[in-house]
Phi, psi and omega in degrees: 000141182289136180287123181299333180291343180267356181257114183304316180295327176293318175300321180294317179295320179293323178295326181270008179297333177289341177274119182267156173287150179243082183294138178277178179296334178296320179285318184289328185238315183292309179303309178302322180294317180294318179292326176295316176295322179298320177299317181294338182261317185291320183296303178296323181299314182282331172296315177298319180295316180296321178297316180298313182295323187270332189240337188256340181258115184280318181263101184276134178250167175303323180295324175296325177297313180297315180292328177296314179295323177297321179293321179298316179296317179294328179292321175297319178296318179298325181290329181277340185303320178303325177297322175299317180299317179292324179300313182289332180278325188244355187299331178285352177255346180275146167277155181293344177269354180291151184297316178304320179292323178294324179297315179298316183291312189271334186249308186289317185302308180296321180296323179297313182288324175300315182299317184298315185274337169296314181295322178296314181294318182291314181297319180294320179296319178299315182296313185288323179294319178292322177298315182296313180296320181297311182298319183291319186282332183265351178219062184287337184284328180220075178290156181291165182301316181297321181290321182291337179287338180278141180292155177299324182295334177297319181290325175289330180289330181298340181263002183261137178292323179297322178293323176295319178296321177295320177297317178298314178299320178295317179299316178302314181296319180297312185289314181295317180294331179272332186265318186303312180300323181292313181293329177291318178297319179300310187287335184261335186241333185256311186286345185242031183284343181217161176278114180200188180289159180292312176276094188215167178301323181295318181287319186283331182260332185071197180244188183293319182300307180297325179291315178296322181293333181285349180294320181298315175297327177296314177297319179300318179299315183290330173296311180295321180300316180291327179297313179297320178294319178295319180297322176295314180298322179294320176299316178297313179297322182295319181293315184292320183285344185237023184298328182271358177286136183299324180295316180295321180298320180287342181249023184297322180295319180294318178298316181294322181293314179296317178300317176299318180296317178297322178298315180299314179296322179294322179294316180298314179295324182288314186282319188267322189249331182295315181300318179297319183284339173284321184281330187302314177299322180297319180294321179297320179294317179297322185280330191234341189234029173252156177302146182299336180296332180280351183245004181292140178198167179247174186291343184263358182249164175280157179295136180301337181265010183302315181292321181291324176296319178295322179294318176303315185291327177288324176289328174294330175298320177301318180295322178287329181299336178301331180294336178274332181267351179299322176302326176293322178298323181300327177299325184275333185274326189229121180289324180294319176298319180297315182293316182293323179292318175300318179296316180297314180292324180291321178292323175296318181294317179293322180295321177295322179295319180294315182297320180294320183286313183282342180272005180285172178290164185298324181291319181291328180292323179295323183286327182245031180303319179294327180292327178295323181295319181294317181296318178296326173295322180294325179293319183295339175288000000 
């Protein structure tokens, strides 16, 4: 293991350990409130989505498999969100050795990052797989060079549920295998190098190893983001250049649907995940690769990175916020999910109306007997 005294950035962070972070009211009150609200929306939304995918949809498609795994990941995120709310509200009062702080460092941190990159990979795969099938099926006579390089068996595999399960299992193994070792090293060797508060510069900035390791996921995100963007532009060009083709005319609805789905995924990546991944490299440079004169402080002053740390945490909130908005995205991505959810909610509403009407007292039933007959006829329809 590398000696921290030989690492200039480690020396700098240890020197600034006496400088405490000065969280603003936004961190102490706004972030905990938003995370609490996020828990109240993400948990029931993803539970409902998971129920629809697993119990209400009889004919499962590969897209349903991908969205099911995305719901499972979001559900894990929703369960962890209350700990984040407590961390921002109480982190300045905890010691780094306290059990709540250890839970955040060893349990919450890896789950949060696993959720973010699982969602990025699954959403990108959904966009690219639909794009690939669309281009091949709507232009079989002259497929593009990229499509012609892929074997025919690959396109048939895209329509199989077993292949989708294999893709999701591979993505989980890749993300967990890549993130867990880094977060374990961070929580055990970097964040706990000194006795201090839980919400501290050491915890929020990490060390050199975790910072360098985070560069690869950042690069991966931008590669995937550009792939989704290129696929959308290609679909538009493909549609415009082939509008008069009879095959395209007969498949106009499919082209429009795939184009809309890619747009939805691109919007989610842009609004929720792009700002955080743009700022993260800047934050790493500020935290570890600036001259020590820019980080000098005394025990009576706030840490120079306090404002940047708060900005990082607010951008991270946008990335976590996606777990609450994904159920809305499912409505736009999958028609079967939309229909089954409407049917489930409508049946529950009608069932509550029937229970309320038939569960009344005998006197009330006699007074509104005709209304019950009308209601029961409405249910039978």
